[in-house]
Legacy VTK file of the C-alpha trace (Angstrom):
# vtk DataFile Version 3.0
C-alpha trace
ASCII
DATASET POLYDATA
POINTS 649 float
1.217 18.954 21.472
5.144 18.391 20.267
6.027 15.310 19.556
8.609 14.004 22.077
12.568 15.005 21.333
14.465 12.091 19.488
17.249 12.621 21.701
15.464 12.717 25.134
14.717 9.286 24.771
17.160 7.467 27.523
19.163 4.457 26.055
18.220 2.067 23.500
21.299 2.638 21.534
20.985 0.308 18.860
17.060 0.616 18.285
19.047 4.642 17.628
21.052 3.720 15.313
18.865 1.453 13.453
16.858 4.026 12.890
18.910 6.485 11.791
20.575 3.985 9.062
17.317 3.254 8.065
16.868 7.480 7.509
20.384 7.686 6.050
19.990 4.713 3.207
15.853 4.225 3.037
17.173 1.713 0.734
17.934 -0.783 3.686
14.324 -1.837 3.875
13.147 -0.513 7.422
13.392 -1.397 10.804
11.451 -4.290 13.118
11.644 -3.299 16.242
11.009 -6.164 18.993
10.507 -5.540 22.220
7.971 -5.641 25.655
5.708 -3.277 26.410
6.184 -0.074 27.415
9.553 0.504 26.348
8.722 3.622 24.149
9.067 2.009 21.202
6.356 4.089 19.167
7.621 6.905 21.313
11.313 7.009 19.679
10.087 6.541 15.982
7.327 9.217 16.052
10.230 11.263 17.236
12.322 10.444 14.424
9.593 12.113 11.035
11.135 15.860 12.985
14.702 14.667 12.105
14.364 14.099 8.809
14.636 16.980 6.094
12.221 18.258 4.357
11.502 17.661 0.978
10.163 19.382 -1.911
6.921 18.321 -4.232
5.136 18.800 -6.926
2.580 21.649 -6.096
-0.780 19.925 -6.288
0.240 16.031 -6.803
-1.424 13.725 -4.179
1.653 11.275 -4.730
4.796 13.957 -3.535
6.979 12.984 -6.808
10.040 14.677 -6.954
10.018 18.414 -9.003
13.802 17.119 -9.923
12.562 14.203 -11.091
8.769 13.337 -11.473
7.137 10.525 -12.144
6.341 9.737 -15.814
3.973 6.948 -14.690
2.009 9.244 -11.734
-1.600 8.736 -11.503
-2.095 12.657 -11.106
0.448 13.530 -14.414
0.959 15.414 -16.274
3.005 17.993 -13.854
3.171 21.730 -13.592
6.697 23.095 -12.711
6.214 24.966 -9.015
6.906 23.122 -6.506
6.682 23.330 -3.023
8.305 22.104 0.316
6.997 20.451 3.255
8.225 18.750 6.181
8.645 14.744 5.749
6.014 12.925 6.752
5.105 10.350 8.862
2.120 7.842 8.152
0.923 5.897 10.707
-1.165 2.152 9.596
-3.522 0.781 12.199
-3.600 -2.663 12.426
-7.494 -3.376 11.485
-7.036 -1.054 8.350
-8.647 -2.484 4.930
-6.732 -3.424 1.944
-8.223 -0.240 -0.317
-6.744 1.937 2.754
-3.446 0.729 2.092
-3.153 0.324 -1.502
-5.942 2.940 -2.741
-8.987 2.581 -4.309
-10.983 2.996 -7.575
-14.296 5.131 -7.616
-16.739 2.741 -9.149
-19.273 5.352 -9.418
-17.614 7.840 -11.327
-16.124 5.218 -12.756
-19.283 3.803 -14.429
-20.713 7.296 -14.820
-17.985 9.629 -15.809
-16.182 7.026 -17.901
-13.104 7.886 -16.022
-10.135 6.244 -13.539
-10.124 7.978 -10.452
-8.272 6.572 -8.302
-7.746 6.969 -4.630
-4.761 7.227 -2.712
-3.772 5.053 -0.330
-1.450 5.321 2.885
1.274 3.942 0.906
1.152 7.152 -1.565
0.859 9.573 1.558
4.265 7.739 3.059
6.025 8.162 -0.103
9.718 10.039 0.443
8.656 9.953 4.017
8.084 7.301 6.681
5.579 4.224 7.027
4.994 3.691 10.853
2.967 0.320 11.558
2.470 -0.489 15.344
2.060 -4.029 16.116
2.861 -5.308 12.749
2.922 -8.946 14.018
-0.960 -8.619 14.704
-1.536 -7.116 10.671
-3.105 -9.681 8.018
-0.446 -11.440 6.331
-1.401 -9.748 2.735
-0.953 -6.919 3.467
2.033 -6.817 5.404
3.204 -8.889 1.994
1.995 -6.105 0.082
3.725 -3.505 2.535
7.228 -5.142 2.301
6.659 -5.755 -1.470
5.807 -1.813 -2.143
9.123 -1.205 0.149
11.633 -3.226 -1.453
10.528 -2.334 -5.121
9.849 1.424 -4.267
6.416 1.246 -6.025
2.564 0.090 -5.233
0.594 -1.401 -8.019
-3.160 -1.699 -7.930
-4.932 -4.394 -10.203
-8.359 -3.679 -9.891
-11.759 -4.040 -11.847
-10.075 -4.505 -15.039
-7.453 -1.144 -13.681
-4.216 -1.612 -13.079
-2.743 2.193 -11.752
0.888 2.533 -10.633
2.764 5.061 -8.347
6.041 5.560 -6.581
6.381 4.519 -3.322
9.705 5.000 -1.414
9.563 5.364 2.020
11.231 3.795 5.156
9.232 0.954 6.980
8.993 0.664 10.566
7.408 -1.718 12.583
6.983 -2.270 16.386
6.161 -5.742 18.100
5.781 -7.326 21.143
7.200 -10.971 20.508
4.766 -12.318 23.771
1.477 -11.051 21.436
3.451 -13.877 18.540
6.140 -13.573 15.801
6.053 -12.785 12.302
6.151 -15.530 9.629
10.026 -16.423 8.767
9.131 -14.806 5.191
7.394 -11.952 6.192
10.688 -11.113 8.810
13.441 -11.405 6.247
12.008 -8.874 4.144
12.630 -6.172 7.021
15.980 -4.772 6.967
16.881 -4.367 10.095
15.652 -5.983 13.391
16.161 -4.514 16.960
15.738 -5.828 20.027
14.827 -3.392 23.198
14.380 -4.302 26.704
13.618 -1.970 29.547
16.822 -0.445 31.577
17.582 -2.648 35.180
19.611 0.199 36.100
17.280 2.147 38.666
18.921 5.526 38.352
18.544 5.331 33.899
14.655 4.198 34.972
14.312 6.985 37.552
15.956 9.403 34.591
13.280 7.903 32.122
10.272 8.643 34.276
11.457 11.971 35.746
11.772 13.350 31.286
8.335 11.636 31.147
6.614 13.528 33.992
8.513 16.684 32.863
7.184 16.544 29.062
3.721 16.127 30.552
3.620 19.211 32.427
4.667 20.818 29.708
5.466 19.596 26.198
6.635 22.846 25.237
8.931 23.446 27.547
10.523 20.266 27.393
10.782 20.288 23.724
12.670 23.136 23.939
15.545 21.518 26.031
15.557 18.753 23.630
16.011 21.511 20.260
19.762 22.442 19.542
19.947 18.041 20.101
17.868 17.674 17.913
18.954 19.958 15.169
22.584 19.177 15.722
21.352 14.808 15.158
19.270 16.021 11.823
22.130 18.118 10.594
24.585 15.120 10.866
21.898 12.816 9.221
21.469 14.723 6.144
25.105 15.434 6.161
25.696 11.544 5.911
22.767 11.156 3.351
25.312 13.393 0.944
28.353 11.449 1.651
26.375 8.062 0.909
26.699 8.035 -2.709
30.719 8.521 -1.998
31.458 5.783 0.201
33.099 3.070 -1.045
32.572 -0.566 -0.900
35.695 -2.577 -1.791
36.497 -5.842 -2.734
38.063 -7.120 0.824
34.972 -5.484 2.430
32.371 -7.536 -0.379
34.411 -10.933 0.963
33.850 -10.441 4.558
30.290 -9.653 4.012
30.070 -12.821 2.180
31.583 -14.637 4.921
29.686 -13.839 7.594
26.868 -13.999 5.886
27.687 -17.866 4.671
29.123 -18.696 8.335
25.521 -18.023 9.639
23.735 -20.271 6.769
21.398 -17.705 5.937
18.827 -17.986 2.902
19.216 -16.736 -0.325
20.984 -13.070 -0.747
18.715 -10.694 0.589
21.511 -10.934 4.018
24.479 -9.782 2.139
22.609 -7.260 0.276
21.038 -5.778 3.376
24.437 -5.856 5.215
26.159 -4.479 2.235
24.001 -1.137 2.618
23.825 -1.004 6.045
27.806 -0.706 6.243
27.630 1.971 3.570
25.205 3.807 5.778
27.399 3.168 8.415
30.351 4.353 7.204
28.714 7.754 6.188
27.203 8.337 9.128
30.832 8.043 10.905
32.164 10.166 7.887
34.162 8.018 5.980
34.225 7.062 2.676
35.380 3.130 2.986
33.491 0.873 4.470
35.387 -1.110 7.440
35.479 -4.271 9.325
33.925 -2.348 12.544
31.292 -0.860 9.204
30.535 -4.473 9.054
30.555 -5.431 12.189
27.861 -3.026 13.469
25.583 -3.757 10.158
25.860 -7.895 10.789
24.541 -7.198 14.214
21.516 -5.682 12.688
21.005 -7.380 9.362
21.734 -11.335 10.413
19.774 -11.624 13.973
16.034 -12.504 12.205
17.852 -13.863 9.215
19.921 -16.841 10.286
18.748 -20.856 10.136
16.573 -21.569 13.587
13.713 -23.319 14.105
10.374 -21.926 13.839
9.933 -21.765 17.539
13.428 -20.238 18.187
13.921 -16.269 18.941
16.108 -14.001 16.707
19.455 -13.624 17.956
23.090 -13.803 16.936
26.215 -15.488 18.508
29.008 -12.663 19.240
31.703 -15.036 19.272
30.747 -16.757 15.543
30.240 -12.899 14.777
33.045 -12.458 15.574
34.903 -15.636 14.069
33.838 -15.243 10.870
34.949 -12.192 10.746
38.568 -12.726 11.178
38.372 -15.702 9.115
37.327 -13.067 6.228
40.713 -10.848 6.768
43.101 -10.876 4.206
46.004 -12.465 5.603
49.080 -10.394 6.442
52.383 -9.859 4.446
54.688 -12.533 5.901
57.415 -10.055 4.763
61.028 -11.376 3.437
61.584 -15.163 3.968
64.011 -15.758 7.238
65.391 -18.969 9.137
62.413 -18.949 11.423
59.788 -18.587 8.485
59.318 -22.375 7.855
59.399 -23.399 11.573
56.661 -20.747 12.487
54.553 -21.543 9.110
54.549 -25.365 10.302
53.548 -24.415 13.970
50.520 -22.311 12.718
48.408 -25.296 11.060
49.437 -27.337 13.699
47.562 -25.690 16.458
44.289 -25.696 14.349
43.488 -29.076 15.111
44.147 -28.905 18.100
41.954 -26.000 18.214
39.174 -28.175 16.878
39.217 -30.975 19.167
38.748 -28.818 22.359
34.625 -28.900 21.700
34.821 -32.326 21.376
35.898 -32.932 24.520
34.356 -29.921 26.313
30.615 -31.658 24.437
30.529 -35.285 25.223
27.792 -37.212 24.659
26.527 -37.582 28.158
27.071 -33.856 28.874
24.471 -33.306 26.068
22.140 -36.278 26.458
22.277 -36.092 30.088
20.155 -33.288 30.196
17.498 -34.203 27.536
17.088 -36.924 29.642
16.169 -35.472 32.666
12.247 -34.502 31.859
9.756 -35.722 29.291
10.822 -33.299 26.320
8.846 -33.686 22.777
10.472 -35.513 20.020
11.370 -33.813 16.572
8.520 -32.283 15.257
6.861 -33.306 12.098
4.521 -32.269 9.243
1.292 -32.649 10.846
-2.264 -33.581 8.974
-4.564 -30.692 8.904
-7.850 -30.398 10.952
-10.523 -27.983 10.232
-13.761 -26.327 11.442
-16.715 -27.733 9.377
-18.568 -24.537 7.784
-17.997 -21.104 6.747
-16.929 -18.085 9.290
-15.909 -15.148 9.543
-13.042 -15.184 11.592
-9.628 -13.534 11.727
-7.721 -14.361 8.345
-5.512 -17.485 8.231
-5.007 -20.461 6.317
-7.286 -22.934 8.159
-11.058 -23.036 7.958
-13.065 -21.986 5.060
-14.411 -18.190 5.823
-15.831 -15.198 4.506
-13.084 -12.681 4.219
-11.854 -9.576 1.924
-9.360 -11.635 0.216
-9.839 -14.946 -2.088
-11.963 -16.304 -4.535
-15.623 -14.721 -5.357
-18.310 -17.701 -4.498
-21.167 -14.915 -5.241
-22.262 -11.012 -3.916
-23.114 -9.859 -0.424
-26.299 -8.863 0.517
-28.101 -4.906 -1.310
-27.149 -2.327 1.466
-23.820 -4.400 2.572
-20.879 -1.863 1.843
-17.720 -4.115 2.820
-15.155 -5.806 0.669
-14.750 -5.519 -3.052
-17.076 -3.406 -5.386
-18.667 -6.364 -7.883
-18.385 -4.250 -11.159
-21.262 -7.285 -13.031
-23.604 -7.040 -10.102
-23.511 -2.995 -9.681
-24.066 -3.058 -13.440
-27.033 -5.245 -13.473
-28.629 -3.489 -10.460
-28.577 -0.227 -11.974
-29.258 -0.989 -15.324
-33.074 -1.869 -15.162
-33.253 1.820 -13.698
-31.755 3.934 -16.539
-34.999 5.140 -18.607
-36.746 6.282 -15.509
-33.877 7.884 -14.078
-33.410 9.788 -17.450
-30.145 8.743 -18.871
-28.643 10.875 -22.112
-25.426 10.059 -22.258
-22.662 6.818 -22.162
-22.118 6.318 -18.421
-24.577 5.202 -16.464
-27.251 6.400 -14.260
-25.868 5.344 -11.001
-27.344 5.606 -7.635
-25.640 4.500 -4.156
-27.860 1.754 -3.701
-26.826 0.003 -6.782
-23.450 -0.873 -5.170
-23.061 -4.342 -4.874
-20.139 -6.016 -3.383
-18.296 -9.381 -3.476
-18.716 -11.768 -1.358
-15.432 -13.632 -1.121
-13.950 -16.840 0.281
-10.867 -17.803 1.861
-9.533 -19.180 4.955
-9.568 -18.405 8.342
-7.535 -18.503 11.831
-9.108 -20.769 14.506
-8.530 -21.018 18.100
-6.752 -24.179 18.654
-7.367 -25.213 22.372
-5.775 -28.176 23.449
-6.860 -30.322 26.633
-3.600 -32.476 27.553
-3.915 -35.525 29.523
-0.994 -35.569 32.116
-1.628 -38.299 34.024
0.677 -41.204 35.287
-0.820 -43.264 32.325
0.479 -40.812 29.729
3.839 -41.500 31.459
4.123 -45.405 30.743
6.290 -46.094 28.603
7.993 -42.833 27.657
4.868 -42.194 25.288
4.258 -38.731 27.028
7.856 -38.081 24.176
5.728 -39.199 21.838
2.549 -37.246 22.665
4.519 -34.221 23.547
6.253 -34.239 19.638
2.421 -34.390 18.042
1.342 -31.666 19.727
4.365 -29.596 19.120
3.522 -30.640 15.300
-0.040 -29.346 15.895
1.362 -26.379 17.316
3.682 -25.617 14.751
1.011 -26.198 12.240
-1.271 -23.705 14.217
1.899 -21.248 13.495
1.597 -21.069 10.141
-1.901 -21.368 9.664
-2.176 -17.979 11.839
-4.428 -19.652 15.042
-4.870 -18.499 18.139
-3.327 -21.125 20.486
-4.061 -22.055 24.501
-3.624 -24.930 26.635
-4.983 -26.610 29.084
-3.411 -29.601 31.159
-5.464 -32.133 33.440
-3.358 -34.773 36.097
-3.590 -35.547 39.640
-7.413 -35.177 40.385
-7.270 -31.511 38.675
-7.344 -29.273 35.366
-5.337 -26.149 34.956
-5.034 -23.485 32.115
-1.710 -23.627 31.436
-1.500 -21.161 28.842
-4.591 -18.732 28.483
-5.410 -18.273 24.438
-2.860 -16.697 23.189
-1.209 -15.691 19.886
2.473 -16.745 20.677
2.362 -20.186 19.712
6.248 -19.860 21.273
4.654 -19.717 24.728
2.788 -23.303 24.436
5.706 -24.977 22.639
7.631 -23.805 26.481
5.117 -24.754 28.644
4.077 -27.865 26.646
8.044 -28.697 27.374
8.074 -28.649 30.834
4.731 -30.215 31.064
4.652 -32.906 34.404
3.065 -35.645 34.210
1.632 -37.781 37.288
-1.228 -38.856 39.145
-5.152 -40.305 38.440
-6.834 -38.824 35.305
-9.525 -36.683 36.037
-10.735 -36.454 32.097
-13.947 -34.472 33.264
-12.251 -32.009 34.837
-10.305 -31.243 31.998
-13.094 -31.343 29.916
-14.884 -28.840 31.946
-11.955 -26.294 32.072
-11.328 -26.420 28.396
-15.610 -25.574 28.315
-14.574 -22.764 30.395
-12.210 -21.454 28.845
-14.033 -22.050 25.018
-17.042 -19.826 26.933
-15.007 -17.069 28.439
-12.905 -16.518 24.925
-16.319 -16.666 23.219
-16.840 -13.570 24.570
-13.648 -11.894 24.078
-13.492 -12.872 19.956
-16.495 -14.021 18.895
-15.946 -14.500 15.650
-12.924 -16.798 15.894
-14.310 -20.273 15.875
-12.826 -22.908 18.236
-11.252 -26.223 17.217
-11.027 -28.459 20.753
-7.708 -30.901 20.412
-8.259 -33.346 23.414
-5.087 -35.570 24.005
-5.451 -38.406 25.566
-5.957 -42.538 26.097
-9.640 -41.843 27.228
-9.224 -43.506 30.824
-11.433 -41.574 33.457
-10.036 -41.954 37.023
-9.765 -39.553 39.054
-13.084 -39.057 41.628
-16.756 -40.722 42.272
-18.432 -40.962 39.148
-15.398 -40.456 36.891
-16.721 -42.489 33.986
-20.137 -40.754 34.099
-18.820 -37.336 34.192
-16.146 -37.145 31.872
-19.312 -38.401 29.327
-21.343 -35.261 30.627
-18.807 -33.043 29.969
-18.160 -34.239 26.058
-22.094 -34.327 25.691
-22.177 -30.778 26.969
-19.280 -29.789 24.617
-21.056 -31.487 21.779
-24.527 -29.754 22.769
-22.207 -26.261 22.445
-21.256 -27.049 18.549
-17.484 -27.526 19.608
-15.325 -28.569 16.965
-13.306 -31.384 17.775
-10.631 -33.595 17.234
-9.259 -36.152 20.184
-5.566 -38.019 19.624
-5.649 -41.060 20.720
-2.819 -42.221 23.020
-3.798 -45.432 23.729
-0.689 -47.911 23.024
-0.369 -52.170 23.354
-2.387 -54.961 22.599
-5.425 -55.236 24.523
-6.848 -50.966 23.903
-10.060 -50.423 25.656
-11.016 -47.820 22.661
-12.126 -45.820 25.369
-10.970 -42.355 22.904
-12.672 -43.157 20.049
-15.566 -43.418 22.144
-15.198 -40.309 23.708
-14.572 -38.494 20.101
-18.568 -40.249 19.103
-19.745 -38.264 22.322
-18.041 -34.939 21.585
-18.878 -35.648 17.561
-15.362 -35.151 16.400
-12.631 -36.774 14.672
-10.803 -40.083 16.106
-6.976 -39.911 15.667
-4.886 -42.158 16.808
-1.484 -40.706 17.520
0.184 -42.222 14.731
-1.583 -40.790 11.974
-0.891 -37.198 13.065
1.569 -36.889 10.386
0.265 -36.036 7.368
3.005 -38.248 5.581
1.822 -40.928 7.875
-1.755 -40.396 6.446
-0.572 -40.660 2.789
1.098 -43.542 3.388
-1.911 -45.449 4.935
-4.113 -44.418 2.004
-1.948 -45.773 -0.594
-0.895 -48.647 1.198
-4.994 -49.465 1.506
-5.586 -48.260 -2.032
-3.116 -50.988 -3.277
LINES 1 650
649 0 1 2 3 4 5 6 7 8 9 10 11 12 13 14 15 16 17 18 19 20 21 22 23 24 25 26 27 28 29 30 31 32 33 34 35 36 37 38 39 40 41 42 43 44 45 46 47 48 49 50 51 52 53 54 55 56 57 58 59 60 61 62 63 64 65 66 67 68 69 70 71 72 73 74 75 76 77 78 79 80 81 82 83 84 85 86 87 88 89 90 91 92 93 94 95 96 97 98 99 100 101 102 103 104 105 106 107 108 109 110 111 112 113 114 115 116 117 118 119 120 121 122 123 124 125 126 127 128 129 130 131 132 133 134 135 136 137 138 139 140 141 142 143 144 145 146 147 148 149 150 151 152 153 154 155 156 157 158 159 160 161 162 163 164 165 166 167 168 169 170 171 172 173 174 175 176 177 178 179 180 181 182 183 184 185 186 187 188 189 190 191 192 193 194 195 196 197 198 199 200 201 202 203 204 205 206 207 208 209 210 211 212 213 214 215 216 217 218 219 220 221 222 223 224 225 226 227 228 229 230 231 232 233 234 235 236 237 238 239 240 241 242 243 244 245 246 247 248 249 250 251 252 253 254 255 256 257 258 259 260 261 262 263 264 265 266 267 268 269 270 271 272 273 274 275 276 277 278 279 280 281 282 283 284 285 286 287 288 289 290 291 292 293 294 295 296 297 298 299 300 301 302 303 304 305 306 307 308 309 310 311 312 313 314 315 316 317 318 319 320 321 322 323 324 325 326 327 328 329 330 331 332 333 334 335 336 337 338 339 340 341 342 343 344 345 346 347 348 349 350 351 352 353 354 355 356 357 358 359 360 361 362 363 364 365 366 367 368 369 370 371 372 373 374 375 376 377 378 379 380 381 382 383 384 385 386 387 388 389 390 391 392 393 394 395 396 397 398 399 400 401 402 403 404 405 406 407 408 409 410 411 412 413 414 415 416 417 418 419 420 421 422 423 424 425 426 427 428 429 430 431 432 433 434 435 436 437 438 439 440 441 442 443 444 445 446 447 448 449 450 451 452 453 454 455 456 457 458 459 460 461 462 463 464 465 466 467 468 469 470 471 472 473 474 475 476 477 478 479 480 481 482 483 484 485 486 487 488 489 490 491 492 493 494 495 496 497 498 499 500 501 502 503 504 505 506 507 508 509 510 511 512 513 514 515 516 517 518 519 520 521 522 523 524 525 526 527 528 529 530 531 532 533 534 535 536 537 538 539 540 541 542 543 544 545 546 547 548 549 550 551 552 553 554 555 556 557 558 559 560 561 562 563 564 565 566 567 568 569 570 571 572 573 574 575 576 577 578 579 580 581 582 583 584 585 586 587 588 589 590 591 592 593 594 595 596 597 598 599 600 601 602 603 604 605 606 607 608 609 610 611 612 613 614 615 616 617 618 619 620 621 622 623 624 625 626 627 628 629 630 631 632 633 634 635 636 637 638 639 640 641 642 643 644 645 646 647 648
């Protein structure tokens, strides 16, 4: 089936422009496409490959070396002189790909038996001088994303394994798509993408109808549909090729550089990557527009694509850019106009201009009175400022998804042993493999320098790293929690733990209980931003149905154990320990706690009881659950360290 034509996609001009600019200048660093499901993100990315010019490669080179400038360090060197032309490749990286499949691997059997370094290229080598596409990049393991972005930034991939170092060129346009509802990328990984584009489905009925019309026509006859857009796709491909040729001739003046620096400084971006990417994007846009000098419009377009995901923001804030702030920064960076020869009106007009500036600066102060901003925060029980929280983990050794919380057997980490014979997973263990093969060399008739190796001799390393867990919050939102503004402190503590879960690559869920019932406020998800939003608007009041809250938490954990059996749970119960709703409330809550403890659920009880007269009910609940009891004031990591130092003194 022929791919969907690029020019047949309706709407999404920002995505179209971002992809085209990255194709013109791969040094930009690729594009991250963020958007809701069903917005044709993947369709447009796959269609881009058909617009790229064909590439000349050395015949027989597995790493697609350029005949005009072959890589002297290519593993397939020395090269021949014959060249072949092929289309630019679009290589798709599956979310579940192993590290060896991405960066390549060494053939351990040939290395031991023949004494040769046989490097098997990975997806990075296949994508050289083409496109590397990662759908749902936010679900990819962090160490793989970091490997991809390092290769995209450096233009080379290096494999250091079993004492052998192999390096090859890996220059490609990296394109990732993601649905923010399924979780965000880490800020340090987000920054490594050159451009970011937000896409959403059109709300215009006519445009939506046209999307349906074209899609149905494509599915009915892909060849005929693609033929309708052959001319427009060919014209766009020719324009991209022309812009690539013009790119080296585009001049970036000192005035343009000053504008770029002014804009990046105005948005308080960290580091210098934003400035460099914005400059490269502005140059590519000038070439795309057929100009040889960067203009203010080029910088404006580049900033809208390169800065939204780099501006300084809170962890739970979505990327974005303030258009008014951008325009103001561009105006501030413009060189002053030539005032011309002085006249009688010169001094007067010159003195008036500075006088207007303080008045303009005072206007926001008048409009933003303390009462206006403070009133909106006091209308609901909002959360206080989050802080660095203690790390809570699940005991034992798990085998869950890569993360940074609990100990687990992973593909990356320190080697702690050897996997059982017959297990073919992870990296080969060289010493164990040699030990397994050595006793059989005489019986196998070895007569040379190399080992006589059988597949059954291969041994693989057992590595210990960290896993992400399911952190299920079970939050008491009853009337007792709202007394004396306690809920504000509780929300700050839970928000801090959510921030910790965000950093440790956990899955989170939220169960609340109040007024005689419990509800699943947020099903388990990797989008901690959604959990933070639900927490912020959490109402309080009514009696305390502690048993119902624990039972709902147990139900959620049972369902999630079927959906994701490898991810171990950590239950965080936020309560003062009171149970006041329904008959036999205390006895039923004790039975629910015993059931969770019997199921082996790791738990933490955050004790929210305050005042001089304390009942210690939360500590009793923690004992029944077999979990850790943590007073609310000791959730902060710094508080714990301070207390330890105080007691030691």
